[in-house]
N, C-alpha and C positions, 0 to 999 in steps of 0.2 A: 504494500500500500505506500508507494512512494509518493513524496511531494504532498503530504496532507495540508490543507489550508491552515494558515496561522491565526485565523479569526473565528470566533465563536460559531456564528451562524453558518457559513460555508463548511466548518469542520463538522458540524452535526449532519448537514446534508450529505457530505462525502461518506461519513460513517454509515449513514442509512443505506446510501446506494451500494457501498461495499458489502453490507450484510445481505441486502436484498439480492445482490448479483450472485451471492453464494447459496441462496435459497434458504436463509434463515427465516423460521416461521414468523416472528414479529419484528422485523428490522427496524422499525420506528421506535418502538419501545426500548429495544435492546441498545440501540445507537444512543438514544437519550440518556439511559442509565450509565452507559460507559463514559460518554463525553462529560455529563455532569459530575460523575464521581471523580474522575482522574483530573479534570480541570479545576475542580472545587467551585463549580458554578451551580446555579439553580434555573429552573425552567423560566422563572420570571426574568432572569439576566439574558438568556437567549433571546427572548422576545423584545425586551427593553433595549438591548444593546448588542445586536448581533455582530457588530464590528470590533467588538472587544477582543483584544489580542490574547492569544493563549500562548504560555511560554514552551520552549523546545522540549523540556523534560516531560511536561504534560502530554504533548503531542506523541512523543516517543512511548509514554506509557498507553495512551489510547490505541496507537497503532499495534501495540503488543497484545492488548485485550482484544481488539478485533480479530487478530489472528487466532488466537484461543478460541474465540466464539466460532469462528468459521470452521474450526477444527471439530466443533461439536461440544466444548465444555459449556454447561449452563451459565448463564449471565450472572447469576448470584454467587455461584462458586468463583468466578472471576472477581467479583467486587469483594467477596469475603464475608457478606452478611445477607440477611434477608429480613424483610418486615414480617411480622406475625403478630396478629391481633394488636396492630398498632405499636408493637415493640420492634426495636431493631435488635436482631440476634446475629452474633457472630457465628460462622460456620467453620467447620474443619473437616479434613478427609475422613474423620471417624464418626460423623454425624450425618444423619439424613438431613436434607434440605427440608425445612417445615413447609408444608403445602397448605394453600387455603382450605382445602377439604378437612384438615384437622382443627380448623377453627370452629366446626361443627360440634367438635367434641367438648370445646370449651363452653360454647354457648349452651349445650345441652346440660351440663352439669353445673353451670354457674349459680342458677336459681336454687339449687340444693346447698351449695357451699355457702352462698349469702344467708340463706335460711338457717343452716347449722351454726355460722358464725354468730347470728343475731340471738339464737335460743342458747347456745352453750358458751358464748363468749370467745370461741376459737372454732376453727375448722381444720383438722389435721388431714393432709393430702399426701397420698403416695403416688408417685409417676413412675411407673415401670417402664424401663427402656427410654430414660429421659432424653437422651440425644443432646440437642442444643438447650434443652430445659424448656422448650416451647410451651407445652401444656401447663406445667407447673408455675412457670413464671407469669403466663397470661392470667391464670386464676389469682396468684398472689398480687398482681398489679390491680385487679378488679375488686379484691376483698382484703382490707387491710388487717383483719383479725385472722386471716388464714396463715398456716405455716405449711411447708412442704418438704419432703424428702424426694429427691430425684435419684432413681436407681439405674445404673447401667454397668454393663460387664467390661465396657471400654474405659481405660483411664483417660484416653484422649477425649472422648465424649464428655467425661465428667468434668475435665479441666475446662472444657468450652462451656459447659453449663455454669460452672461456678463463675467464669468470667462474664458470662452474661448477666448472671444475678448481681455481680459486684457493679457491673456498667449501669445496671437498671436501678440500683440502690435497694435491691431486694435480698442481698446476701445474709442479713440478720434474720431472715424468715426462711431461708432455704439451705437445706443440707444436701450434700452430693455424697452418695453411698456406693461403692463398688459392691456389686452383688450379683450372683447368677440367679435372677428372679428373686425369690424370697429367702435365699440362703442366709444373708446376714441380716435381714430385716426384723425389726422388733416393733410390734404395733401397740396399741390398735390405732387404726385410721378411720375417719369418717368417710373418706373418698379414696378409693383405688382407681386410677386412671391408666389407661395404656393405649398406645398406639403400636401394637407389636408387629413384628414380621408376619406378613399374612400371604406372601406370594408362594405357590407350590414351586418347590425346588426346580423342577423341569421347566417351569415357565419364565424364569428368571432371564434366560437367553433371549427371550421374545419381547422382553420390555423395551421402551423407548430407549434409544442410545444414551440419552442424557442421564436417565435413571440408572440403566445397566452398567454404564462406563464410570460413572462419578459417585453414585451413593454407595455406602459400604454393604456389601452383600449380607454381613451378618444382620444388618437392620432391615433386610428384605425378606430372608429365606425363612418361610414358616414351616418347613419340612415337606415331607412328601406330598401331602393334601393341603398345606398352608394353614393348617388348623392346630398344630402342635402347641404354640403358645397359649391358645385359648384353653386346651386341656389343662396346662400347668396352672394357669391363673384359676379356672374354676375348680381345681382339685385342692389348691393350696391357700386361696385368698381368705376363707372364712376365719382361720386363726388370727388374721390381721386386721379384721373388719370389725368396727364398732357394732352394736346390736342393730341399730337403725340406719347403718351405712349403705353406701352404693358402690356399684362398680360400673365404671363407664369405659367401654371398649370400642376403638375404631375398627371397622371390618372391611373387607373387599366387598364390592357391591353385589356379588352373588351369594355371599356367605350367611346371610341373615338366619335362615332356618337352621342351618348346621351349627352355627354358634350359639343359637337360642336352645338347641337340643343338648349341647355339650353342658351349658350351665343349668339347663332344666334337670339333667340327670345328676347334677351335684346339688340339687335342692334350691336353686335360685328361681325366682319369678322375674319375668320381663317387665321392667318398670317404664320402659320408654323406647321408642324408635325414632331416629331422626335422619333426616335426608341432607344431603350436601347440595351445593348450589346447582349441580347438575341434575337434581332430583333423583339420585341414587341413595339407597340404603347406605349409611355410613357410620352410624354410631348406635350402639345398644346400650342400655342402661339396666342393671340388675340389682335386686335386692333380695335378701334371704326371708 
């Protein structure tokens, strides 16, 4: 991408044309995110002062980022962060990139978290497979009386989650715990939340390139039928759940009945089904 323009408006246009020519799905959005991030500018500045000059270091960084995007790397991995539920979360190679669909889980369980905090003076949340800390931190940001433990088997993921908690001023109410599911957990909690791996092992190769090549496979692989983690949660969660507690899990859009059956056989009742923005079944809430 030789000779990128040195002023903001033409630079953004050139970046968009470059991504569009490479067949990137949303070249306008990705170009804007890359140019604004690496030039330290805002959308307003682009509109108000398109002739603003951009220094050569920023242009080089933008050029490098565009090359990475053309090779298939997701734009938020290049930026190093993703917005989730209004929070800016740092990403790392060991974390899934939080998706808007997972905001459905936050919205689904939030009324219960608020009600519990109001009636008990606190709400204790366990976030299994916390990754960036997205679910736990979104709930903590919305409910000042909530506290959360984020569990992950990956040290790198836990370091990222803790960094995010610190950056958001939530570290005082967030604990990062290295554990293989419930192995090191001590309860009880009012809410157990999880966006577990739920892709059948043999289907991982068929995922979108951006997911298959850049999200950690350990955070995707749900075993032979994609349901292994739900069996673990259903079998073990009761020991760590308050009497009136709730379990909220994200599911693959075809897994509603199978996941419901797994929890039913462990004695749980379905307390809610929530759909994502695309109208797909996405979150199930259970109670004992």
